[in-house]
PDB file of N, CA, C and O in Angstrom:
ATOM      1  N   MET A   1      94.365  74.297  38.275  1.00  0.00           N
ATOM      2  CA  MET A   1      94.213  74.765  36.929  1.00  0.00           C
ATOM      3  C   MET A   1      92.747  74.883  36.538  1.00  0.00           C
ATOM      4  O   MET A   1      92.335  75.813  35.846  1.00  0.00           O
ATOM      5  N   LYS A   2      91.982  73.916  37.001  1.00  0.00           N
ATOM      6  CA  LYS A   2      90.537  73.949  36.736  1.00  0.00           C
ATOM      7  C   LYS A   2      89.912  75.244  37.271  1.00  0.00           C
ATOM      8  O   LYS A   2      89.085  75.869  36.608  1.00  0.00           O
ATOM      9  N   GLU A   3      90.322  75.629  38.473  1.00  0.00           N
ATOM     10  CA  GLU A   3      89.775  76.826  39.093  1.00  0.00           C
ATOM     11  C   GLU A   3      90.144  78.071  38.340  1.00  0.00           C
ATOM     12  O   GLU A   3      89.352  79.010  38.255  1.00  0.00           O
ATOM     13  N   LEU A   4      91.351  78.092  37.786  1.00  0.00           N
ATOM     14  CA  LEU A   4      91.827  79.214  36.974  1.00  0.00           C
ATOM     15  C   LEU A   4      90.943  79.427  35.743  1.00  0.00           C
ATOM     16  O   LEU A   4      90.533  80.544  35.429  1.00  0.00           O
ATOM     17  N   ILE A   5      90.664  78.302  35.055  1.00  0.00           N
ATOM     18  CA  ILE A   5      89.817  78.376  33.856  1.00  0.00           C
ATOM     19  C   ILE A   5      88.395  78.840  34.223  1.00  0.00           C
ATOM     20  O   ILE A   5      87.803  79.676  33.541  1.00  0.00           O
ATOM     21  N   ILE A   6      87.882  78.287  35.293  1.00  0.00           N
ATOM     22  CA  ILE A   6      86.534  78.705  35.717  1.00  0.00           C
ATOM     23  C   ILE A   6      86.481  80.178  36.035  1.00  0.00           C
ATOM     24  O   ILE A   6      85.541  80.864  35.636  1.00  0.00           O
ATOM     25  N   CYS A   7      87.486  80.684  36.755  1.00  0.00           N
ATOM     26  CA  CYS A   7      87.533  82.083  37.117  1.00  0.00           C
ATOM     27  C   CYS A   7      87.628  83.011  35.908  1.00  0.00           C
ATOM     28  O   CYS A   7      86.946  84.033  35.849  1.00  0.00           O
ATOM     29  N   MET A   8      88.442  82.666  34.985  1.00  0.00           N
ATOM     30  CA  MET A   8      88.576  83.511  33.722  1.00  0.00           C
ATOM     31  C   MET A   8      87.295  83.481  32.936  1.00  0.00           C
ATOM     32  O   MET A   8      86.880  84.511  32.404  1.00  0.00           O
ATOM     33  N   THR A   9      86.640  82.312  32.842  1.00  0.00           N
ATOM     34  CA  THR A   9      85.447  82.175  32.018  1.00  0.00           C
ATOM     35  C   THR A   9      84.292  82.896  32.668  1.00  0.00           C
ATOM     36  O   THR A   9      83.533  83.576  31.977  1.00  0.00           O
ATOM     37  N   ARG A  10      84.129  82.772  33.983  1.00  0.00           N
ATOM     38  CA  ARG A  10      83.014  83.444  34.613  1.00  0.00           C
ATOM     39  C   ARG A  10      83.081  84.959  34.518  1.00  0.00           C
ATOM     40  O   ARG A  10      82.050  85.626  34.598  1.00  0.00           O
ATOM     41  N   ALA A  11      84.267  85.510  34.350  1.00  0.00           N
ATOM     42  CA  ALA A  11      84.412  86.937  34.177  1.00  0.00           C
ATOM     43  C   ALA A  11      83.934  87.401  32.771  1.00  0.00           C
ATOM     44  O   ALA A  11      83.632  88.575  32.562  1.00  0.00           O
ATOM     45  N   LEU A  12      83.879  86.469  31.848  1.00  0.00           N
ATOM     46  CA  LEU A  12      83.540  86.816  30.464  1.00  0.00           C
ATOM     47  C   LEU A  12      82.041  86.604  30.135  1.00  0.00           C
ATOM     48  O   LEU A  12      81.517  87.308  29.272  1.00  0.00           O
ATOM     49  N   VAL A  13      81.349  85.672  30.783  1.00  0.00           N
ATOM     50  CA  VAL A  13      80.020  85.270  30.391  1.00  0.00           C
ATOM     51  C   VAL A  13      78.919  85.968  31.151  1.00  0.00           C
ATOM     52  O   VAL A  13      79.160  86.582  32.190  1.00  0.00           O
ATOM     53  N   ASP A  14      77.683  85.871  30.620  1.00  0.00           N
ATOM     54  CA  ASP A  14      76.492  86.411  31.268  1.00  0.00           C
ATOM     55  C   ASP A  14      75.903  85.420  32.246  1.00  0.00           C
ATOM     56  O   ASP A  14      75.263  85.815  33.221  1.00  0.00           O
ATOM     57  N   ASN A  15      76.114  84.116  31.996  1.00  0.00           N
ATOM     58  CA  ASN A  15      75.576  83.086  32.876  1.00  0.00           C
ATOM     59  C   ASN A  15      76.719  82.299  33.570  1.00  0.00           C
ATOM     60  O   ASN A  15      77.044  81.184  33.162  1.00  0.00           O
ATOM     61  N   PRO A  16      77.301  82.876  34.587  1.00  0.00           N
ATOM     62  CA  PRO A  16      78.458  82.222  35.217  1.00  0.00           C
ATOM     63  C   PRO A  16      78.160  80.869  35.878  1.00  0.00           C
ATOM     64  O   PRO A  16      79.050  80.040  36.067  1.00  0.00           O
ATOM     65  N   GLU A  17      76.891  80.675  36.221  1.00  0.00           N
ATOM     66  CA  GLU A  17      76.506  79.425  36.876  1.00  0.00           C
ATOM     67  C   GLU A  17      76.536  78.238  35.905  1.00  0.00           C
ATOM     68  O   GLU A  17      76.537  77.087  36.341  1.00  0.00           O
ATOM     69  N   ASP A  18      76.562  78.508  34.591  1.00  0.00           N
ATOM     70  CA  ASP A  18      76.569  77.455  33.575  1.00  0.00           C
ATOM     71  C   ASP A  18      77.986  77.077  33.147  1.00  0.00           C
ATOM     72  O   ASP A  18      78.144  76.260  32.240  1.00  0.00           O
ATOM     73  N   VAL A  19      79.000  77.633  33.761  1.00  0.00           N
ATOM     74  CA  VAL A  19      80.389  77.300  33.409  1.00  0.00           C
ATOM     75  C   VAL A  19      80.734  75.971  34.004  1.00  0.00           C
ATOM     76  O   VAL A  19      80.541  75.761  35.202  1.00  0.00           O
ATOM     77  N   ASN A  20      81.244  75.059  33.196  1.00  0.00           N
ATOM     78  CA  ASN A  20      81.638  73.730  33.678  1.00  0.00           C
ATOM     79  C   ASN A  20      82.943  73.301  33.001  1.00  0.00           C
ATOM     80  O   ASN A  20      83.091  73.438  31.787  1.00  0.00           O
ATOM     81  N   VAL A  21      83.861  72.795  33.771  1.00  0.00           N
ATOM     82  CA  VAL A  21      85.146  72.348  33.232  1.00  0.00           C
ATOM     83  C   VAL A  21      85.429  70.904  33.661  1.00  0.00           C
ATOM     84  O   VAL A  21      85.380  70.558  34.842  1.00  0.00           O
ATOM     85  N   LYS A  22      85.724  70.080  32.655  1.00  0.00           N
ATOM     86  CA  LYS A  22      86.031  68.661  32.909  1.00  0.00           C
ATOM     87  C   LYS A  22      87.524  68.472  32.582  1.00  0.00           C
ATOM     88  O   LYS A  22      88.005  68.932  31.546  1.00  0.00           O
ATOM     89  N   GLU A  23      88.231  67.803  33.464  1.00  0.00           N
ATOM     90  CA  GLU A  23      89.662  67.599  33.284  1.00  0.00           C
ATOM     91  C   GLU A  23      89.935  66.139  32.935  1.00  0.00           C
ATOM     92  O   GLU A  23      89.468  65.223  33.611  1.00  0.00           O
ATOM     93  N   VAL A  24      90.702  65.946  31.863  1.00  0.00           N
ATOM     94  CA  VAL A  24      91.100  64.572  31.457  1.00  0.00           C
ATOM     95  C   VAL A  24      92.630  64.537  31.518  1.00  0.00           C
ATOM     96  O   VAL A  24      93.298  65.188  30.715  1.00  0.00           O
ATOM     97  N   ASN A  25      93.178  63.788  32.456  1.00  0.00           N
ATOM     98  CA  ASN A  25      94.589  63.703  32.636  1.00  0.00           C
ATOM     99  C   ASN A  25      95.242  62.582  31.848  1.00  0.00           C
ATOM    100  O   ASN A  25      94.741  61.459  31.786  1.00  0.00           O
ATOM    101  N   GLY A  26      96.380  62.920  31.246  1.00  0.00           N
ATOM    102  CA  GLY A  26      97.202  61.945  30.584  1.00  0.00           C
ATOM    103  C   GLY A  26      98.536  61.925  31.259  1.00  0.00           C
ATOM    104  O   GLY A  26      98.682  62.457  32.359  1.00  0.00           O
ATOM    105  N   GLY A  27      99.517  61.323  30.631  1.00  0.00           N
ATOM    106  CA  GLY A  27     100.829  61.239  31.287  1.00  0.00           C
ATOM    107  C   GLY A  27     101.459  62.641  31.411  1.00  0.00           C
ATOM    108  O   GLY A  27     101.638  63.153  32.516  1.00  0.00           O
ATOM    109  N   GLN A  28     101.785  63.239  30.283  1.00  0.00           N
ATOM    110  CA  GLN A  28     102.378  64.601  30.300  1.00  0.00           C
ATOM    111  C   GLN A  28     101.438  65.655  29.777  1.00  0.00           C
ATOM    112  O   GLN A  28     101.854  66.797  29.583  1.00  0.00           O
ATOM    113  N   THR A  29     100.197  65.321  29.543  1.00  0.00           N
ATOM    114  CA  THR A  29      99.242  66.251  28.968  1.00  0.00           C
ATOM    115  C   THR A  29      97.974  66.237  29.800  1.00  0.00           C
ATOM    116  O   THR A  29      97.633  65.215  30.396  1.00  0.00           O
ATOM    117  N   SER A  30      97.279  67.350  29.845  1.00  0.00           N
ATOM    118  CA  SER A  30      95.982  67.472  30.430  1.00  0.00           C
ATOM    119  C   SER A  30      95.053  68.157  29.454  1.00  0.00           C
ATOM    120  O   SER A  30      95.425  69.152  28.833  1.00  0.00           O
ATOM    121  N   ILE A  31      93.855  67.639  29.314  1.00  0.00           N
ATOM    122  CA  ILE A  31      92.885  68.244  28.444  1.00  0.00           C
ATOM    123  C   ILE A  31      91.750  68.764  29.325  1.00  0.00           C
ATOM    124  O   ILE A  31      91.198  68.045  30.157  1.00  0.00           O
ATOM    125  N   TYR A  32      91.425  70.035  29.113  1.00  0.00           N
ATOM    126  CA  TYR A  32      90.341  70.686  29.855  1.00  0.00           C
ATOM    127  C   TYR A  32      89.219  70.978  28.868  1.00  0.00           C
ATOM    128  O   TYR A  32      89.409  71.699  27.889  1.00  0.00           O
ATOM    129  N   GLU A  33      88.059  70.413  29.136  1.00  0.00           N
ATOM    130  CA  GLU A  33      86.881  70.655  28.294  1.00  0.00           C
ATOM    131  C   GLU A  33      85.973  71.682  28.973  1.00  0.00           C
ATOM    132  O   GLU A  33      85.395  71.428  30.030  1.00  0.00           O
ATOM    133  N   LEU A  34      85.869  72.820  28.350  1.00  0.00           N
ATOM    134  CA  LEU A  34      85.116  73.933  28.870  1.00  0.00           C
ATOM    135  C   LEU A  34      83.710  73.976  28.206  1.00  0.00           C
ATOM    136  O   LEU A  34      83.584  73.997  26.981  1.00  0.00           O
ATOM    137  N   ARG A  35      82.695  73.988  29.040  1.00  0.00           N
ATOM    138  CA  ARG A  35      81.295  74.093  28.585  1.00  0.00           C
ATOM    139  C   ARG A  35      80.668  75.334  29.199  1.00  0.00           C
ATOM    140  O   ARG A  35      80.792  75.595  30.395  1.00  0.00           O
ATOM    141  N   VAL A  36      79.992  76.091  28.343  1.00  0.00           N
ATOM    142  CA  VAL A  36      79.273  77.277  28.790  1.00  0.00           C
ATOM    143  C   VAL A  36      77.916  77.280  28.148  1.00  0.00           C
ATOM    144  O   VAL A  36      77.644  76.444  27.286  1.00  0.00           O
ATOM    145  N   ALA A  37      77.036  78.211  28.547  1.00  0.00           N
ATOM    146  CA  ALA A  37      75.717  78.307  27.921  1.00  0.00           C
ATOM    147  C   ALA A  37      75.880  78.661  26.460  1.00  0.00           C
ATOM    148  O   ALA A  37      76.827  79.349  26.080  1.00  0.00           O
ATOM    149  N   ARG A  38      74.947  78.185  25.634  1.00  0.00           N
ATOM    150  CA  ARG A  38      75.035  78.408  24.183  1.00  0.00           C
ATOM    151  C   ARG A  38      75.153  79.855  23.838  1.00  0.00           C
ATOM    152  O   ARG A  38      75.911  80.188  22.927  1.00  0.00           O
ATOM    153  N   GLU A  39      74.443  80.757  24.512  1.00  0.00           N
ATOM    154  CA  GLU A  39      74.541  82.155  24.187  1.00  0.00           C
ATOM    155  C   GLU A  39      75.825  82.828  24.607  1.00  0.00           C
ATOM    156  O   GLU A  39      76.063  83.970  24.213  1.00  0.00           O
ATOM    157  N   ASP A  40      76.675  82.166  25.400  1.00  0.00           N
ATOM    158  CA  ASP A  40      77.918  82.704  25.844  1.00  0.00           C
ATOM    159  C   ASP A  40      79.130  82.217  25.054  1.00  0.00           C
ATOM    160  O   ASP A  40      80.246  82.672  25.303  1.00  0.00           O
ATOM    161  N   ILE A  41      78.933  81.308  24.116  1.00  0.00           N
ATOM    162  CA  ILE A  41      80.048  80.748  23.361  1.00  0.00           C
ATOM    163  C   ILE A  41      80.843  81.849  22.661  1.00  0.00           C
ATOM    164  O   ILE A  41      82.073  81.826  22.697  1.00  0.00           O
ATOM    165  N   GLY A  42      80.180  82.800  22.032  1.00  0.00           N
ATOM    166  CA  GLY A  42      80.835  83.856  21.312  1.00  0.00           C
ATOM    167  C   GLY A  42      81.669  84.743  22.181  1.00  0.00           C
ATOM    168  O   GLY A  42      82.688  85.270  21.735  1.00  0.00           O
ATOM    169  N   LYS A  43      81.262  84.920  23.410  1.00  0.00           N
ATOM    170  CA  LYS A  43      81.992  85.753  24.367  1.00  0.00           C
ATOM    171  C   LYS A  43      83.279  85.044  24.816  1.00  0.00           C
ATOM    172  O   LYS A  43      84.307  85.686  25.034  1.00  0.00           O
ATOM    173  N   VAL A  44      83.212  83.759  24.944  1.00  0.00           N
ATOM    174  CA  VAL A  44      84.381  82.975  25.374  1.00  0.00           C
ATOM    175  C   VAL A  44      85.406  82.902  24.220  1.00  0.00           C
ATOM    176  O   VAL A  44      86.614  82.971  24.448  1.00  0.00           O
ATOM    177  N   ILE A  45      84.915  82.765  23.015  1.00  0.00           N
ATOM    178  CA  ILE A  45      85.814  82.631  21.852  1.00  0.00           C
ATOM    179  C   ILE A  45      86.371  84.018  21.501  1.00  0.00           C
ATOM    180  O   ILE A  45      87.569  84.162  21.255  1.00  0.00           O
ATOM    181  N   GLY A  46      85.525  85.009  21.480  1.00  0.00           N
ATOM    182  CA  GLY A  46      85.974  86.367  21.178  1.00  0.00           C
ATOM    183  C   GLY A  46      86.152  86.613  19.672  1.00  0.00           C
ATOM    184  O   GLY A  46      86.050  85.686  18.868  1.00  0.00           O
ATOM    185  N   LYS A  47      86.410  87.831  19.317  1.00  0.00           N
ATOM    186  CA  LYS A  47      86.634  88.169  17.908  1.00  0.00           C
ATOM    187  C   LYS A  47      87.868  87.470  17.405  1.00  0.00           C
ATOM    188  O   LYS A  47      88.945  87.553  17.996  1.00  0.00           O
ATOM    189  N   GLU A  48      87.689  86.780  16.297  1.00  0.00           N
ATOM    190  CA  GLU A  48      88.760  86.016  15.669  1.00  0.00           C
ATOM    191  C   GLU A  48      89.483  85.063  16.600  1.00  0.00           C
ATOM    192  O   GLU A  48      90.636  84.702  16.362  1.00  0.00           O
ATOM    193  N   GLY A  49      88.786  84.650  17.683  1.00  0.00           N
ATOM    194  CA  GLY A  49      89.348  83.657  18.615  1.00  0.00           C
ATOM    195  C   GLY A  49      90.345  84.244  19.574  1.00  0.00           C
ATOM    196  O   GLY A  49      91.112  83.499  20.185  1.00  0.00           O
ATOM    197  N   LYS A  50      90.367  85.550  19.731  1.00  0.00           N
ATOM    198  CA  LYS A  50      91.397  86.167  20.592  1.00  0.00           C
ATOM    199  C   LYS A  50      91.236  85.802  22.055  1.00  0.00           C
ATOM    200  O   LYS A  50      92.231  85.559  22.738  1.00  0.00           O
ATOM    201  N   ASN A  51      89.993  85.757  22.560  1.00  0.00           N
ATOM    202  CA  ASN A  51      89.783  85.372  23.959  1.00  0.00           C
ATOM    203  C   ASN A  51      90.225  83.964  24.225  1.00  0.00           C
ATOM    204  O   ASN A  51      90.915  83.685  25.206  1.00  0.00           O
ATOM    205  N   ALA A  52      89.825  83.083  23.350  1.00  0.00           N
ATOM    206  CA  ALA A  52      90.177  81.658  23.506  1.00  0.00           C
ATOM    207  C   ALA A  52      91.691  81.483  23.431  1.00  0.00           C
ATOM    208  O   ALA A  52      92.254  80.710  24.206  1.00  0.00           O
ATOM    209  N   LYS A  53      92.350  82.173  22.530  1.00  0.00           N
ATOM    210  CA  LYS A  53      93.804  82.064  22.374  1.00  0.00           C
ATOM    211  C   LYS A  53      94.487  82.565  23.640  1.00  0.00           C
ATOM    212  O   LYS A  53      95.455  81.960  24.099  1.00  0.00           O
ATOM    213  N   ALA A  54      93.990  83.676  24.216  1.00  0.00           N
ATOM    214  CA  ALA A  54      94.594  84.244  25.380  1.00  0.00           C
ATOM    215  C   ALA A  54      94.403  83.303  26.589  1.00  0.00           C
ATOM    216  O   ALA A  54      95.320  83.146  27.396  1.00  0.00           O
ATOM    217  N   MET A  55      93.233  82.685  26.714  1.00  0.00           N
ATOM    218  CA  MET A  55      93.024  81.709  27.788  1.00  0.00           C
ATOM    219  C   MET A  55      93.917  80.522  27.663  1.00  0.00           C
ATOM    220  O   MET A  55      94.455  80.039  28.659  1.00  0.00           O
ATOM    221  N   ARG A  56      94.094  80.027  26.432  1.00  0.00           N
ATOM    222  CA  ARG A  56      95.007  78.889  26.204  1.00  0.00           C
ATOM    223  C   ARG A  56      96.441  79.254  26.562  1.00  0.00           C
ATOM    224  O   ARG A  56      97.170  78.438  27.125  1.00  0.00           O
ATOM    225  N   THR A  57      96.839  80.457  26.242  1.00  0.00           N
ATOM    226  CA  THR A  57      98.218  80.877  26.568  1.00  0.00           C
ATOM    227  C   THR A  57      98.431  80.943  28.105  1.00  0.00           C
ATOM    228  O   THR A  57      99.469  80.525  28.618  1.00  0.00           O
ATOM    229  N   ILE A  58      97.445  81.465  28.796  1.00  0.00           N
ATOM    230  CA  ILE A  58      97.569  81.562  30.267  1.00  0.00           C
ATOM    231  C   ILE A  58      97.601  80.149  30.875  1.00  0.00           C
ATOM    232  O   ILE A  58      98.397  79.876  31.773  1.00  0.00           O
ATOM    233  N   VAL A  59      96.736  79.260  30.384  1.00  0.00           N
ATOM    234  CA  VAL A  59      96.705  77.918  30.928  1.00  0.00           C
ATOM    235  C   VAL A  59      98.040  77.198  30.667  1.00  0.00           C
ATOM    236  O   VAL A  59      98.551  76.519  31.558  1.00  0.00           O
ATOM    237  N   ASN A  60      98.597  77.335  29.487  1.00  0.00           N
ATOM    238  CA  ASN A  60      99.871  76.680  29.172  1.00  0.00           C
ATOM    239  C   ASN A  60     101.019  77.286  29.983  1.00  0.00           C
ATOM    240  O   ASN A  60     101.939  76.574  30.386  1.00  0.00           O
ATOM    241  N   ALA A  61     100.968  78.598  30.220  1.00  0.00           N
ATOM    242  CA  ALA A  61     102.026  79.229  31.034  1.00  0.00           C
ATOM    243  C   ALA A  61     101.938  78.735  32.482  1.00  0.00           C
ATOM    244  O   ALA A  61     102.965  78.502  33.119  1.00  0.00           O
ATOM    245  N   ALA A  62     100.729  78.576  32.998  1.00  0.00           N
ATOM    246  CA  ALA A  62     100.579  78.165  34.365  1.00  0.00           C
ATOM    247  C   ALA A  62     100.957  76.691  34.584  1.00  0.00           C
ATOM    248  O   ALA A  62     101.485  76.333  35.636  1.00  0.00           O
ATOM    249  N   ILE A  63     100.688  75.859  33.604  1.00  0.00           N
ATOM    250  CA  ILE A  63     100.967  74.434  33.795  1.00  0.00           C
ATOM    251  C   ILE A  63     102.411  74.083  33.396  1.00  0.00           C
ATOM    252  O   ILE A  63     102.889  72.993  33.712  1.00  0.00           O
ATOM    253  N   SER A  64     103.090  74.979  32.719  1.00  0.00           N
ATOM    254  CA  SER A  64     104.474  74.677  32.261  1.00  0.00           C
ATOM    255  C   SER A  64     105.420  74.481  33.477  1.00  0.00           C
ATOM    256  O   SER A  64     106.438  73.799  33.358  1.00  0.00           O
ATOM    257  N   LYS A  65     105.092  75.065  34.613  1.00  0.00           N
ATOM    258  CA  LYS A  65     105.931  74.875  35.821  1.00  0.00           C
ATOM    259  C   LYS A  65     105.926  73.429  36.309  1.00  0.00           C
ATOM    260  O   LYS A  65     106.825  73.027  37.047  1.00  0.00           O
ATOM    261  N   GLN A  66     104.930  72.646  35.909  1.00  0.00           N
ATOM    262  CA  GLN A  66     104.812  71.251  36.239  1.00  0.00           C
ATOM    263  C   GLN A  66     105.410  70.378  35.156  1.00  0.00           C
ATOM    264  O   GLN A  66     105.318  69.152  35.226  1.00  0.00           O
ATOM    265  N   HIS A  67     106.025  70.995  34.149  1.00  0.00           N
ATOM    266  CA  HIS A  67     106.610  70.281  32.999  1.00  0.00           C
ATOM    267  C   HIS A  67     105.543  69.477  32.281  1.00  0.00           C
ATOM    268  O   HIS A  67     105.802  68.352  31.853  1.00  0.00           O
ATOM    269  N   LYS A  68     104.379  70.019  32.146  1.00  0.00           N
ATOM    270  CA  LYS A  68     103.301  69.352  31.410  1.00  0.00           C
ATOM    271  C   LYS A  68     102.807  70.236  30.290  1.00  0.00           C
ATOM    272  O   LYS A  68     103.279  71.359  30.117  1.00  0.00           O
ATOM    273  N   ARG A  69     101.869  69.734  29.542  1.00  0.00           N
ATOM    274  CA  ARG A  69     101.236  70.487  28.486  1.00  0.00           C
ATOM    275  C   ARG A  69      99.712  70.416  28.676  1.00  0.00           C
ATOM    276  O   ARG A  69      99.187  69.400  29.134  1.00  0.00           O
ATOM    277  N   ALA A  70      99.027  71.470  28.332  1.00  0.00           N
ATOM    278  CA  ALA A  70      97.550  71.506  28.513  1.00  0.00           C
ATOM    279  C   ALA A  70      96.924  71.905  27.244  1.00  0.00           C
ATOM    280  O   ALA A  70      97.481  72.680  26.467  1.00  0.00           O
ATOM    281  N   PHE A  71      95.726  71.363  27.019  1.00  0.00           N
ATOM    282  CA  PHE A  71      94.875  71.724  25.894  1.00  0.00           C
ATOM    283  C   PHE A  71      93.515  72.149  26.428  1.00  0.00           C
ATOM    284  O   PHE A  71      92.887  71.432  27.207  1.00  0.00           O
ATOM    285  N   LEU A  72      93.076  73.305  26.005  1.00  0.00           N
ATOM    286  CA  LEU A  72      91.756  73.823  26.388  1.00  0.00           C
ATOM    287  C   LEU A  72      90.807  73.703  25.204  1.00  0.00           C
ATOM    288  O   LEU A  72      91.006  74.333  24.165  1.00  0.00           O
ATOM    289  N   GLU A  73      89.786  72.894  25.374  1.00  0.00           N
ATOM    290  CA  GLU A  73      88.820  72.716  24.320  1.00  0.00           C
ATOM    291  C   GLU A  73      87.524  73.385  24.747  1.00  0.00           C
ATOM    292  O   GLU A  73      87.070  73.180  25.872  1.00  0.00           O
ATOM    293  N   ILE A  74      86.921  74.179  23.872  1.00  0.00           N
ATOM    294  CA  ILE A  74      85.669  74.829  24.165  1.00  0.00           C
ATOM    295  C   ILE A  74      84.565  74.014  23.490  1.00  0.00           C
ATOM    296  O   ILE A  74      84.504  73.949  22.262  1.00  0.00           O
ATOM    297  N   ILE A  75      83.705  73.402  24.276  1.00  0.00           N
ATOM    298  CA  ILE A  75      82.713  72.513  23.752  1.00  0.00           C
ATOM    299  C   ILE A  75      81.390  73.246  23.653  1.00  0.00           C
ATOM    300  O   ILE A  75      80.989  73.918  24.603  1.00  0.00           O
ATOM    301  N   ASP A  76      80.712  73.135  22.540  1.00  0.00           N
ATOM    302  CA  ASP A  76      79.393  73.819  22.351  1.00  0.00           C
ATOM    303  C   ASP A  76      78.263  72.862  22.435  1.00  0.00           C
ATOM    304  O   ASP A  76      77.106  73.260  22.300  1.00  0.00           O
TER     305      ASP A  76
END
């Protein structure tokens, strides 16, 4: 899952080497903290949050096969 988030994010940003994802596992939930360069935050979030919402949808669809739930947090 972590690799999926990194791959999607690197396609959006100007500084792909600054993409970092930290995973915090719980029982039935996983939290992914996404960090990018300050100037790339807007590209990851997108207009009205559309990019962020799409990424969250993809992550939840991918992890639902494991009967888990995922939260993607974009940290600035």
